[in-house]
N, C-alpha and C positions, 0 to 999 in steps of 0.2 A: 173300291176305285183306288186308284194313285192320283195323288196330288202333291205339289212341291208345298212348302211352307208360304204363308202369303208374301212375305218379304224376306228372299233371301238377303238383301243387303243389310238390313236391320237386325243389330245383334238383341238377343232378349237376356237380361241379368238380371237375377234373382238377390235383393239385399235382406239379408235374415239378423235380426241385432236386437238389440234393446232399446230403451229411450233415447240414448245417443245416434241409433238410426230413425226412430220415429220422428225426432226432432225438438225433444223437450227444452222449452227455454228456461236458462237459470235465472232470467229476470222476473217471470212473472207464470212461468209453468205452462205456457200453452204452448202449441204446436207452432213450431217457426217455418215460413214458405221457403227460405233460404236455407234449407237442411242439406246436407252433404248428396245424399241421395236424390235430391232434385238438381243438384249443380255438378253431376256427373258430365253431362252433354254439354254444359258451357263452359267446363274448366278445362278443356282441351278440345281435342278433335274427336273425340269418342261419339259415336252415333248410335244410340242403343234405346229400346224398350227397359224401361227400369221398373221392376216389379219390388215395391216395397212393402216389406213383411219386418217392422219395428212394433215392437210392445214394449209399452212402460213396464219396468221390474222384471223382465224377461231374465231367469236365470239359464245357465248354460247346464247346470247338472243337478242343482239342489233342488230339492219339494218343499214349498210351503204348502203346508195342510191345510191353510186357510183359502188358497188360491193354488189348486194342482196344476192350472191352466199356464202357470208362469213359467213352469219348467219346458223351456225351449226343444228340448229332445223330444218331448211327446209329439212336435208339431213338424218336426224337422223333416221326416220321410213325406208326410203327407203335401208339405209344400213342395218338397220335390217331385212329386208325382203331378200335383193339381198344376202346377206352372209349367211343366213341360211343353214342346221343348224348349231347352234352356241353352245358352253359349256359355254362360258362365254364372256363378254363385259367389256372393260375396258373404262370409259369417264373420261377424264380429259380437262375440258374447265373451262373459267371463267376470265383469264388474260387479254385478250383482249378487255373486256368488261369494264376494270377498265380504259381504255384510257380518257384523258379528255375532248375529243370530246362528250363521252356519259355522263359522270359526274354522274357512276352509282354507288349506295351504295351497299355494301355487301349483305346486306339481300335481295335487288332486285336481284340480280345474283343470289343468292342460293335459291330465289324461282322459278328463271326461270329455274335452273338445276333439280328442283323440276317436272317441266313440262315432261324433258325428263324421268325422272322414272314413271310418270303417263303414258306416251306413253308405255314406256318400259313392263309395266303390262298389256297392251292390249292384250289377249289372240288370237285375230284374227290373229295376227302376227306370231304365231306358229301352225297354224292348220297343223298336221303331224308330229310334231317335239314338242319337250320337250322348257319350255321359257329358256333360258340361265340366268345364273348368273348375276348378275351386282357388278362390283366394280366401283364406283366412288371416283375418286381422287381429292383433294382439291391443285390446283396447287401450283408450289414454289412460295415464295414471291417476289415481285419487289425488285430489289437490292437497299440497302439504297443510293447509289451513281446515281441511274437511274434520277430522276430529276433534278440533275445538270446536268447530262449527255445530257439529251433532252435540256434543257433552257427553257426559257419564252414560246417560241411558240411550245414546243414537244408535243410529242403523251400522255406523263404521267406525271403530275404533285404531289405535295405534297398531295392532297386527295385522289391521286390514291393509293397511298404509304400508306394511312390510312387505306382505305379501304382493300386494300390487305392484311394485318395484321387481319381483322377482319372476312376475309371470311371463315377459317375453322369452328370458331363457329358459323357463320351464316349458314353454310351448315348441320353440325350436327343438328343443331335446325330444319331446315325446312326437313330435310329427317327423322328425329326420328320414325317417325310411318309406314315407309317403308322397305320392307324386302331387303335390298341392304347393302352390305360391303361398309365401309367409310375407307380412307386412307387418311393421310395428308402429301404429297410429301415433305413439309417443314421440316419436321422431320426428313429426310434422303437428301434432295439435295437442292440446293442454285443457284443462278442466277451467271453468271460469272460477274467480277467486270469490263470484257472489254465492256458490252453493259448493264449490269443490268439487263438483260431480260431473255436470254437464257442459258440454260447448257451447260457446257464443257463435255468433254468424260469421266471425271472422276465421274461428279455428276451423267449423264447417266448411268453409271455403276452402282452408289449407287441407284438410282431410279429402276433399272432394278432388282436388289436384292431384295428391298423390295417390289416391286409389284410382285414378281416371287413368293417369299414365301406365299406372301397373296394368289395368285392364286392357289397355291399348296393346301393350307389349304381349300379354298373355294371347290376345286375339288376332295378334298379327297373322301368324302362319296357321292359324286354326281353320279345319277344312269345313265347307259347310255342311249343314244337317242333311242327311240322307232323305230320300222319299220314305213316304210312310202312308199307311192306309188311312183314309179321310174318316 
């Protein structure tokens, strides 16, 4: 039986990320109500169904053998399949790969995120629907005070901070050949001085405005999803 999607006017947008997508509060560690994913529809004229897939401590490419489920790549394909049909996907990862335990370079992380893009381009994921557009967001910078807050045995060190500042440039280079939209979150938001890692509500609002505006432009000329089997 053929049918159209339930509401062709409402766009479906998947947001896939880590604790700064989940909404981790730098003040008390709780989940903030006013996180950027929830603010997308109020930051501008975007009218969409927002599918939140944020996970605290999620890595882009590195694997924690104590918590292997924290590697985002393992869940990426499943998310694209389980949430379809989708009009757009927002991917924002890379912060946790900067942890001192992994000692990753910005280039290594960027090249890992390129693998997400290559999987997103797999046409077999969208049989019966259209391929969603992809917005890749380079995460906010680690705070200048993070290494001091963490101390000698902490999760982030000076090298982490150096590579954080190189990630946007490396991500641009890694994804230049691919048909994705890029956004640098550090142009709009920053980490709270409380923990040097997570955004407060003001910065969530700023990022929501930037991402919402970008998504509006991306989706403005996007054709509607085709009919598919019920």
